[in-house]
C-alpha positions in Angstrom: 17.6 -6.8 2.6 14.5 -8.6 1.6 13.3 -8.8 -1.6 9.7 -7.8 -2.9 8.7 -11.3 -3.3 9.9 -12.1 0.2 8.1 -9.2 1.6 5.0 -10.2 -0.3 5.2 -13.7 0.7 5.7 -12.4 4.4 2.6 -10.1 4.2 0.4 -12.6 2.5 0.9 -15.1 5.2 0.2 -12.0 8.0 -3.1 -11.3 6.3 -4.0 -15.2 6.1 -3.4 -15.4 9.7 -4.9 -11.9 10.6 -1.9 -11.5 12.8 -3.2 -8.7 15.1 0.3 -7.8 16.4 1.4 -7.0 12.4 -2.0 -5.5 10.9 -3.3 -2.2 11.9 -7.0 -2.3 13.3 -7.3 1.3 13.8 -10.8 2.5 13.0 -11.9 5.1 10.2 -12.5 7.7 12.8 -9.5 7.7 14.7 -7.1 7.4 11.7 -8.2 10.3 9.8 -8.2 12.5 13.1 -4.8 11.2 13.9 -3.7 12.1 10.0 -5.0 15.4 10.2 -7.1 14.8 7.2 -10.7 15.0 8.7 -11.2 18.6 7.7 -9.6 18.3 4.1 -12.1 14.9 3.3 -15.1 15.3 1.5 -18.1 13.3 0.0 -17.0 12.4 -3.6 -13.1 12.8 -2.9 -11.1 10.1 -4.5 -8.7 8.4 -2.0 -5.8 5.9 -2.0 -5.2 4.0 0.9 -1.7 2.4 1.3 -1.5 -0.7 3.2 -5.2 -1.8 4.3 -4.5 -3.5 7.5 -7.9 -5.2 8.7 -9.8 -3.2 6.2 -11.6 -1.1 8.9 -10.6 2.5 7.7 -11.2 1.0 3.9 -14.6 0.3 4.8 -15.2 3.6 6.5 -14.4 5.6 3.6 -16.8 3.8 1.5 -19.5 4.2 4.2 -18.9 8.0 4.0 -19.3 8.4 0.5 -15.6 8.7 -0.4 -14.1 6.9 -3.5 -11.5 4.8 -2.1 -9.0 2.6 -3.8 -6.3 0.4 -1.9 -2.5 -0.2 -2.7 -0.8 -3.2 -0.8 2.1 -5.6 -1.5 -0.5 -8.6 -0.7 -3.0 -9.6 -2.6 -4.6 -11.4 0.1 -5.0 -7.8 1.6 -6.5 -6.7 -1.3 -9.1 -9.3 -1.6 -10.1 -8.3 1.8 -11.2 -4.7 0.7 -12.3 -5.6 -2.8 -16.2 -4.7 -2.0 -15.4 -1.3 -0.7 -12.7 -0.2 -3.4 -13.1 1.4 -6.8 -9.6 0.5 -7.6 -7.0 -2.4 -6.4 -3.2 -1.9 -6.9 -0.7 -4.2 -6.0 2.8 -2.9 -5.3 4.7 -4.8 -8.1 2.6 -2.8 -10.5 2.4 0.7 -8.8 3.0 2.2 -12.3 -0.6 1.6 -13.2 -1.5 4.3 -10.7 -3.1 7.0 -12.9 -1.8 10.5 -13.2 -3.3 13.4 -11.1 -6.1 11.2 -9.7 -6.4 11.4 -5.7 -7.6 14.1 -3.5 -5.9 12.4 -0.7 -3.5 9.4 -0.1 -2.8 8.1 3.4 -0.4 6.0 4.8 -0.6 5.1 8.7 1.6 2.3 10.0 3.0 1.2 6.6 6.0 3.4 5.9 8.1 1.8 8.5 7.9 -1.8 6.8 8.7 -0.5 3.8 12.6 -0.6 2.7 13.9 2.3 1.1 14.9 0.9 -2.1 11.1 0.0 -2.5 10.4 3.4 -1.2 12.4 5.1 -3.9 10.6 3.3 -6.4 7.1 4.0 -5.0 7.4 7.7 -4.3 7.4 9.1 -7.6 4.5 7.1 -8.4 2.3 8.3 -5.3 3.2 12.0 -5.8 2.3 11.7 -9.7 -0.9 10.1 -8.8 -1.9 13.0 -6.5 -4.1 16.1 -7.9 -2.3 19.4 -8.0 -4.3 20.2 -5.1 -4.1 16.9 -3.5 -2.6 15.9 0.1 -0.4 12.8 0.8 -0.8 12.2 4.7 2.4 9.9 5.6 2.9 8.9 9.5 6.3 7.4 9.9 8.8 6.4 13.0 12.4 7.8 13.5 15.2 6.6 15.7 18.0 8.2 17.5 20.5 6.0 16.2 20.4 6.5 12.4 19.1 8.7 9.5 17.7 5.7 7.9 17.7 2.3 9.3 16.9 0.8 6.1 20.1 1.9 4.6 22.7 2.8 7.2 22.2 -0.3 9.2 24.0 -0.5 12.4 24.4 -3.8 14.1 23.3 -2.1 17.2 19.8 -1.4 15.9 17.1 -4.2 17.0 13.8 -4.6 15.9 11.1 -7.1 15.3 12.9 -9.3 12.5 9.8 -10.9 11.4 8.0 -7.6 10.4 11.0 -5.2 9.6 10.9 -1.8 11.0 12.8 0.8 8.9 12.8 4.3 10.9 13.7 7.5 9.2 14.3 11.0 10.5 12.2 13.7 9.2 15.1 15.5 7.3 16.1 12.2 5.6 12.5 11.6 4.3 12.0 15.1 3.4 14.9 15.1 1.3 14.1 11.8 -0.6 10.4 13.3 -1.0 11.6 16.5 -2.2 13.7 14.7 -4.9 10.9 13.1 -6.3 8.7 16.3 -6.7 7.1 16.6 -3.4 6.7 19.5 -0.6 6.4 18.3 3.1 4.8 19.9 5.7 5.2 18.4 9.2 2.0 18.5 10.9 2.9 16.0 13.8 6.2 15.8 15.3 6.2 13.6 18.8 9.7 12.7 20.2 9.9 10.2 22.9 10.2 6.4 24.0 7.9 4.3 21.7 9.6 0.9 21.6 13.2 0.4 21.9 15.3 2.1 19.4 12.1 3.7 18.1 12.3 7.6 19.6 9.6 9.6 17.4 6.6 9.5 15.5 5.8 12.3 12.7 3.2 12.9 10.3 4.0 14.8 6.9 1.3 16.5 4.6 2.9 16.1 1.4 1.8 18.0 -1.7 3.0 18.3 -5.3 5.6 21.0 -5.9 
């Protein structure tokens, strides 16, 4: 299992190289539509984006009158979106997230790259930072081989070893979120071949209990 410093070094390098195979280049419009937050967002909202990719979504929030902050494991990534953001948060200082602050939190193409031990550290802070009426839109992928490929590792499971992909079933992830005071609503539930060993894509809308 890679340490936080190893993960940070990897993603710093990815961002320096603008590695298109590892970084999301999704547009703002397609992201908020896919995550089903288009009708939730309004001007003046406070949003936290987890994992900024190439920064197109971050820029879109800014251009649409939404007060966006960013959380990433890479300082290089955060530097890319600095001009669009109210606040920048690095993962190893996630405790600095404010309480009851964000109307919407989004994470697309990110959860599958976070080891479970680190997700267990991050989730309580993310749920804590949601407003009582806030929504955390989380996209994640699953495998038919294991409930959680980050913890119940099976030697038959293969993925891109350089990036790392941690598949989790909706049931496993919902239980984890519930343990940290969140409620889950499954708003997208696709089952089918995506990549070898990745057999599903899902979206939760998480609210505070």
